[in-house]
N, C-alpha and C positions, 0 to 999 in steps of 0.2 A: 454214574449215569450210563444207560445203555447207549448203543450206537446213536450218534447225534441225530441222524435223520429219522430215528424212531423215538426221540425224546418227547415227553408230553409238553403241552403248552405251559403248564406250571413250572416244569423243570427248566424249560428254555428261558422264560421270562425272569425267573428267580436267578438263574445263572448269569444272565446279562445284567440284571439289576445290581448284583453283588460283585460284578467284574470277574467272576470265575471264567466266563467266556465273553468274547466280544460278539456283537451282533454280526459283524463281518464274518467271523468264523462260522457262525450258525448258517448264514446265507450261503457261504461257499460250500459247506457240507451238503446243503440241499441242492445246490446247482450241480455239484459233482454227482450226486445220486440221480438227478434228473438226466444228466448226460449218459449215465450208465443204463438206465431202464427205459428211457423214451423210445429208443429204436425197437424195443420188444413190445412195450405196452401201448405206446402212442396215445398218451393221455392229454398232451398239450396241443393247443391251437396256436398260442402265442406265449413266448417266454421272454420276459423283459429283464434280462440279467443285469444290464448296465444300470437301469433305474433301481433295481432291488439292491445292488451294491451301494448305490448312492444313499438310498434310504437307510441302509445298515450303518453307514458312516455317520449319518445324522443322528441315529439312535445312540451310537457310542459317544458322540460328542455331547449329547444331552445327559448321558450318565456322568460323564466327566465334569460337566458344569453343575451337577446336582439339581437339574430341572425336575419339575413334577413329571412322573413317568406313568404311562398308561398300563392297564392290566395285560395287554398283549405285547409288551415291549420286546422287540426283536424276534417275534414269532413269524415265520414264513407261512403265508397263506396263499391259496389259489381261489379263483372264482370261475363259475360256469360261464362259458363264452356267449351268454345271452344277457349278461349283466354289464352295464356300462362302466368302464374305467377310462378316464381321460387319456386319449392318445392311443388306445388299444383298439385293434379290430375286434368286432363283436358280431360274428357272422351268424350265430345261432344255427350253424350247420348247413347253411344254404348258400349256393352260388349266387342267388338273387341278392344276398347281403354281403358278398365277399369284399366289397369296397367300402363298407360302412366302418367308420372309425368314430368312436365316441368323443364328444367334445367336453363332457364333464363327467365326474364320478357319480354313479348311482348313490343314493343316500347311504346304503349299507356299506359301499366301498369307502365313502368318506368317514363313516364311523369306525371302520377297521383301521384306517390310517390314523385317526385321532387317538385311538387306543394304543398306538405304537406298533401295529402289525406291519410286516414287510410284504407288499403285494408282489408275488413272483411272476404270475402270468395267468392266462385263462385256459379253460379245459374244454375238451371235445363234447359234442352233442350230436344226436340225430337231427335231420333237417327239421327246422322249426319246432324241435323238441317233441315230435309226435310219434315216438316209438320207444320201446323198452330195450332196444339195442342201439348202441352208439356207433353209428356208421354214416358217412355222407360222402358226397362227390368231391368235396374240396380238401378234407383232412383224412379221409379213410376211416378205418374201423379202430376202435379202442379195444384192447384185449384185457381179459381178467388176469390180474397178477398171480392168482392161484393156479391158473391153467390157461395158457395163451390160446388154446383152441376154443375157449369159452367166451361168451359175452361178458362185459363188465356191467351190463344193464344199461338202462336209459330212463329218463333222458340225461340225468346227471352222471353218466357212466365215466366220462373223463375225470370228473371231480373225484369220484369214488376210487378209481384206479390210481390217481396221483397220490391220494392220501394213504391208501393201503400199501403202496409200494415205497413210501417214505420220501416222496418228492416234496410234499408240504405237510405241515403239522395239522392242518385243518382247512376248511374253506366253506363256501356257500354254494348250494345247489338250488333248484326249484322243483316244484312238485304239483302236477295237475291230476295225477292218477296213480301216484306211487313213485314218481320220478326221483325223489330223494331216497325213499325207503327201499325200493327194489335194488338199485345199485349198491346201497349199503349192505343189504342182505347178500347179494351176489359176491361182493368183494370183501366181506368180513369186517366191516367197520360200522360205526353208528351214524344215524342221521335222524334229524327231527323235522317233521312236517308240522309247523305251528298252526294255530288258529289264523284264518285270514285276517290280515291287518296287524297281527302282533309284531311282526317284523315288516317294515315297509318294503313293498315291491317296486317302489319308484326307480326308474332306470332299468327295468327288466323288459326284454322283448320275448313274446308279445306283451304289450302293456297291460297292467292290471286294471282293466276297465270292463264293464258289462259282465258277460259270463266268466271272463278270465278273473275278475276281481275276487270271487269267492270260490272258484274251482281251483285256481292256481295260487301258490304261495312260494315264498323264498324261505330257506332255512339252513341251519348249520350242519356240517358234516365233519366228523373227526374219528379218531381211532377209539376213543373212550367217551363215556358219558360225561365225565368231569370236563373233558375238553369241549364237548358239545355245549355244556352249560356255560363255560367261560365265553364261548363265542356268542351264545344266545343272550347273555347279559349285556354284551356290548351292542348287539344288533337290535335288540327289542326297543320299542318306543314309537310314539306317534310321528307321523310325517304328513304334511298337507298334500303331498303328491299321491298318497294312497287313500282312496275313498273310504276304505274300511278300517283304517288305523284309528286307534283309540288310546287314551292315556291309561293303559292298564299297568299298575305298578308291579315291579318285581317282588316276588314273595320268597320267603324261606320256609322250607318244609323240615320239621324236626322229627326226631325218632318217635316222640310221643304221638305225633299225628299219624305215623305209619303203623304203629303197633295195633294189631287187630283190624287193619284196613281190609275191607272186602274187595276181592279181586275175582272177576269172572273169567273163566276160560271159555271163549266164545265158541258155541256150537251152532252151526247154521248150514244146512245142506245147500242153501241158495248160493253160498259163496264158493262151493266146489269141494272136491276131495283132494286131500294132500297125500304125498307119498309117506311111507312108513317112517323114514328118518326125520322128515319135517314134523310129523306128529310126535315123535319121540323127543325132539328138541323142545316142542311146546310143553309137553308133560314135564320135562326136566326143569324148565323155567318155573312152572307152577309149583313143583315140589321144592325147589330151592327157596321160593318165597314162603311157602308153608313152613319150612324149617326156620324161617326168620320171623315167625309170629304173625304172618298175614293169614287172613281167612280166605282160602282159595277154593272155589267151587265151580262146577260146570254151569254155564249160563246160556240159555236160548233166548234170543231176541227176535222180534217180529219186524218185518218191513224191508228186509234186505233185498229180496227179489226185485221189488219196485225201486229201491234205491239204486241198484245197478242199472236198471233200465233208464232211470232219470239221469244218472251220471252220463251214460252214453248219449242221451239226447243232447246234453250240453257239450260234452267233450267231442262228440261225433258231428251230427248234422249242424248244430248251432255254430260251433267254432269253425268247422269246415266252410260254412257259409261266409264267415268273416274273412277267411283266407282267400276265397275265390277271386275277388277283384285284383289282388296283388299277384296272383299266379296265372291268371287268364292269358292265354297266348304264349306262355313260357313253359308249357308242360315238358318240353324236351330238355329243360334245364333242371328238372326235379329228380330227386333220388327215387329209386324203386319203391322203397317203403313209404315215402310220403305220397307218391301217386297211388299206392295201394290204400293208404288211409283215406285219401279223397274219394276213391272208388267206393269203398264200403261205408263211408260216412255220408255219401250223397243222398239227400232227401230234401223234400220241400219243407221249409220251416215257415209255418204261417204264424201270424200274430196271435191268433187264438191258441195255437199249440204252445207258443212260447209263454204266454201269460199263464196258461193252465199249468205248465211244468214248473214255473216259478212259485206259484201258489202251493202246488202239491209238494214241492221240495221243502218249503217252510213247515208245512203240516207234518210231513214225514220226519223231519229233523226233531220236531217237538215230541213226536211219538217215541222215537228212539231215546231221546233224553229222559223222558218220563220213566222208561224202563230201566235207565241207569241211575235213578234217583238215589238208591241206597248202595249201589255198586259203582263207585266212581272210576274204576280201572278195569279194562278188559285186556286179556291176552289173546293173540291170534297169530297165525302164520302171517308172513309178509306176502308170500306167493305160494302156489301149490307145490313148487319144486325148487331145486337149486339152479344155478346158472346153466342156461342152455348153450348149445354150440352155436358158433357164428352162423348166421343166416337162417336159423330155425325159427326165430320169432316172426310172427305174422299177424296181420289183421284179418286173414282169411277165415271165415267161419268154418268150424269143423276140423281145423288143423290141430295137431297135437299141441303145438305151442301158440295157439290163438290167444292173443292178449286179452280178449274180452272174457276168456275162461280162466286163464292162469293167474291173472292179476286182480281178481275181484276182491280179495281180502284187503287190498290197499285202496281200491278205487272208491269204495263207498264213503270213506272219510272225506274225500274231496267234494262229494255231493253235500254232505252234512256240515262240513267245516270243522270237524273234530281234529284235535291234535293227535299225532301218533309218532312214536319213535321206534326205529329198528335197532336192535342190539344183538350182536352175534352171540350164539349160545353153544354151538357145537360144530363139528366138521363131519361131513358125510364119508361114507366108505370110499368114495371117489376122490376124497381130499378137497371137497368144496365146502365153503362156509355155509352155515344155516343160521339165519337170524330169526328172531321172534319180535312181533310187534306189540308195543305197549300203547294202549289207546286210552285217552282221557276225554273229559268233557271240555267244551270250549273255554279257552283262557286259563286252563289248568295245566299248562306246560310244566311248571315246576314240580307238580305231583307226578306227572308222567316220567320226568327225568329222574326223580328220586326213586321210583319203583324200578325203572330200568337199571339204575345203578346197583340196586340190591340184587338184581339178576346177575349183573357182572360179578358181584361179590361171590355169588354161588358158583359161578363158572370158573373163576380164577383169572390169572393175568392174560392180557390180549396176546394172541399169536400172530406173528408176521408171516406173510407168504414168502416162499423161497423163489423169487422171480427168476433167479439165475438157473434154477434146476428145471424149469419148465421149458418145453419145446412145443411149438404150435404144429398141429397136423392139419390146420385149416388151409 
């Protein structure tokens, strides 16, 4: 087995199950790794070492007794710090929530425990999750393990950095406009944004209601697609706390179903221009699939300009309107980037505008689905470029790293509710990871993951960042 802190979920669970390793040994290795890299990367908000060690001892006792063992036996995982875990602070990056401590596990946290996973701690986010860089007034900034002068992305940046640097084997993030996929792309790991409701968002802040319920989702993050799938299979399933959850059964995709599958490389000027290395990574992914008997072809779809406008209406003015009552009079306690978000999202939201946008969203979703009738998978960039430097990301229109321009390839999926996975494909000339997005139709996550895994096959083994060799100039 490779270095224990970079072992796969399957390797860890099998080694603990067969007593080649103890769960205590696995947890100690990850805690030691966290102690080494946390001062550099700053991925964690809360580390519960004592509870993790106790969970590990319980797992080892269960093995000794011959109890029924879960699929994530002894696997150390982390969760984004906007997801409730009983007894843990869950600030979602805001000083307005710094004293909040969860009373009960979110549904997904309970499912991880029941599957045998060891919950290590939770990870950093931007304030209220509303930025693509992870930085806030209570925990500070999270750095990219590949280059400490760069952002780890947001809003699941702490989660991506923890996994990429070997502090946890995998975990859970959330995504309202690319917040799983962009950090995965920046940090060189994999992440799945599922269809709304496929994994229950019960116990997530902001709660999955109203506009949040189909714009924002929770999903797994890990270093490989196999590990993402292992987490997905544990997390998926209905829950009464999530209004969009439905009893969609897990499915298996076999080689016969993939042979000859049509895959479109998305071409759309409305989503922006990518840099040359990002374009090359996209072409490489397509070529690797073509070499594995997929039918890969350029594909132009209509409706994306309006999809981006509608996404911003909900993510910007509508959601900012929901935040206003809780932040009114406390603006001096807010981070710069959240104040900037509120500034540029400020607009009057009328009932007529809201109802019209909801109706148009559904019609546009149907229009895009109709265009994908015979091409169930699309490939696209995750963002227009690789990880930007700390502080460069902004909501300010016209800026080089304006989120409404650079993140469009990810944002439209949250408007339409489509699943998408980010999978690392190559490394730039500056030594930064480049991911590609695999997009599917609603509730077809299994097909998305199967195609993403074939892209991994063409790429070769996952590469770890050399955290120790990087020095920040920020």
